[in-house]
C-alpha positions as CSV (number, residue, x, y, z in Angstrom):
1,M,12.5,177.5,62.9
2,Q,13.8,180.3,60.8
3,F,16.8,180.8,58.6
4,K,18.2,184.3,58.4
5,L,21.1,185.5,56.3
6,F,24.2,186.5,58.4
7,K,24.4,190.3,58.5
8,N,27.8,190.7,60.2
9,E,26.6,189.8,63.7
10,V,30.2,189.4,64.7
11,Q,29.9,188.8,68.4
12,D,27.1,186.2,68.0
13,L,29.2,184.2,65.5
14,V,32.3,184.5,67.7
15,D,30.4,183.3,70.7
16,L,28.9,180.3,68.8
17,L,32.2,179.2,67.4
18,I,34.5,179.6,70.4
19,N,32.0,178.3,73.0
20,N,31.5,174.9,71.4
21,E,33.7,171.9,70.8
22,W,33.6,171.0,67.1
23,R,34.7,167.4,67.4
24,Y,33.7,166.4,63.9
25,H,34.9,169.6,62.2
26,S,38.4,170.3,60.9
27,G,40.2,173.1,62.8
28,G,38.9,172.4,66.3
29,I,37.8,175.4,68.4
30,P,38.8,178.6,66.6
31,Q,40.4,181.5,68.5
32,R,38.4,184.7,68.9
33,D,40.8,186.8,66.9
34,K,40.8,184.2,64.0
35,V,37.0,184.3,63.8
36,K,37.0,188.1,63.6
37,V,39.7,188.1,60.9
38,D,37.7,185.5,58.9
39,I,34.6,187.6,59.1
40,E,36.5,190.8,58.2
41,S,38.2,189.1,55.3
42,G,34.9,187.9,53.8
43,Y,35.1,184.2,54.7
44,Y,31.4,184.0,55.6
45,S,30.3,186.0,52.5
46,D,32.7,185.9,49.5
47,G,31.5,183.0,47.4
48,R,29.4,181.8,50.3
49,E,26.2,182.5,52.0
50,T,25.9,182.1,55.8
51,F,22.6,181.6,57.5
52,W,21.6,181.6,61.2
53,L,19.4,178.8,62.4
54,I,16.9,180.5,64.7
55,D,14.4,178.9,67.0
56,V,12.2,181.3,69.0
57,D,14.5,184.2,68.7
58,K,17.5,182.1,69.8
59,K,20.4,181.6,67.3
60,V,21.1,177.8,67.6
61,G,23.6,177.4,64.8
62,I,24.8,178.3,61.3
63,I,24.9,176.9,57.8
64,V,27.7,178.1,55.6
65,I,27.0,177.3,51.9
66,D,30.3,177.1,50.0
67,D,30.6,177.6,46.3
68,I,27.2,179.4,46.2
69,D,27.7,180.5,42.6
70,D,28.4,177.0,41.5
71,T,25.6,174.6,40.4
72,I,26.8,172.0,43.0
73,P,27.4,173.8,46.3
74,Q,28.7,172.2,49.5
75,F,28.0,173.3,53.0
76,D,28.9,173.2,56.7
77,I,26.4,173.0,59.5
78,R,27.3,173.9,63.1
79,L,24.8,173.6,65.9
80,D,25.4,174.9,69.4
81,A,25.9,171.8,71.6
82,K,22.8,172.5,73.6
83,Y,20.7,172.1,70.5
84,Q,22.3,169.0,69.0
85,G,20.2,165.8,68.9
86,K,16.9,167.8,68.9
87,G,16.0,167.6,65.2
88,Y,17.6,170.9,64.1
89,G,20.1,169.1,61.8
90,V,17.3,167.3,59.8
91,K,15.2,170.5,59.6
92,S,18.3,172.4,58.4
93,L,19.1,169.9,55.7
94,K,15.5,169.9,54.4
95,W,15.5,173.7,54.4
96,L,18.8,173.7,52.6
97,Q,17.3,171.6,49.8
98,D,14.2,173.8,49.5
99,Y,16.4,176.9,49.4
100,L,19.1,175.6,47.0
101,F,16.8,173.7,44.7
102,G,13.7,175.8,45.0
103,K,15.1,179.3,45.1
104,R,18.7,179.1,43.8
105,G,18.2,176.6,41.0
106,K,21.0,174.3,42.0
107,I,21.2,170.8,40.5
108,R,22.9,168.9,43.3
109,I,24.1,169.4,46.9
110,E,27.0,167.5,48.4
111,G,27.8,167.0,52.0
112,Y,30.8,165.3,53.6
113,T,31.1,164.1,57.2
114,R,33.6,162.0,59.1
115,A,32.6,158.3,59.1
116,D,32.4,158.3,62.9
117,N,29.9,161.2,63.0
118,L,26.9,159.0,63.3
119,P,24.5,161.8,64.4
120,M,25.2,163.7,61.2
121,R,25.0,160.6,59.1
122,K,21.5,159.9,60.5
123,C,20.5,163.5,59.8
124,F,21.5,163.1,56.1
125,T,19.5,160.0,55.7
126,K,16.4,161.3,57.5
127,A,16.5,164.5,55.3
128,G,16.6,162.4,52.1
129,F,20.2,162.6,51.2
130,V,21.7,159.5,49.6
131,K,25.0,157.9,50.8
132,E,27.1,158.0,47.7
133,G,30.6,157.3,48.7
134,Y,33.0,156.2,51.4
135,L,36.4,157.9,51.2
136,R,39.2,156.2,53.0
137,N,41.8,158.3,54.9
138,S,40.4,161.5,53.5
139,W,39.6,163.7,56.6
140,E,42.6,165.3,58.2
141,N,42.0,166.0,61.9
142,E,43.4,168.8,64.0
143,C,45.4,166.2,66.1
144,G,47.2,164.9,63.1
145,T,45.2,161.7,62.6
146,V,43.3,160.9,59.5
147,S,39.7,159.6,59.4
148,D,37.5,158.2,56.7
149,T,34.8,160.4,55.2
150,V,31.3,159.6,54.0
151,L,29.8,161.5,51.0
152,Y,26.1,162.3,50.8
153,G,24.2,163.9,47.9
154,A,20.8,165.2,47.1
155,I,19.7,166.0,43.5
156,F,17.2,168.3,42.1
157,E,15.1,165.6,40.4
158,D,14.7,163.6,43.6
159,W,13.7,166.8,45.5
160,Q,11.2,167.8,42.9
161,A,9.6,164.4,42.6
162,G,9.7,163.7,46.4
163,K,11.6,160.5,46.0
164,I,15.1,159.0,46.4
165,T,16.9,157.4,43.5
166,N,19.3,154.6,44.4
167,I,22.8,154.9,43.2
168,K,24.5,152.5,40.8
169,L,27.7,152.1,42.8
170,S,27.8,148.3,42.6
171,E,26.2,147.9,39.2
172,I,29.6,147.3,37.6
173,P,32.2,145.4,39.7
174,Y,35.1,147.7,38.8
């Protein structure tokens, strides 16, 4: 699997985003013109880095790293529906840690997902992220409902040592 920086492959990105249902992402299925406007306005580049997930010359998804100039970036992963459940999410999260900790010198990576997105929650765990928080009524859905969110984090020290440090959430009862 390869990860290649987005180089304004507009049609490929439009096709990925409008031809998939993004059940667990805010905003639903974007409109073709909206994706093009977002690309032209710098959404996928200004303060962000966007990478293609490529398997045998096929673009299977993207990772958008937000706040790339910050020491604690966040990200969004989107996989083509045909490639979900095949290990690409875990591989992407492991690559993301190698890239952000090993090459970009970041100290922490945060990822948020809806509480009902069990496949992504499993990916986070398998990739060595730690479940650090449960946020009630914090994910506004396209249909007007609100869902709970789970926060996962990875820290440089754990990545460097190849271990996972437990959190101290329940150490103090308040």
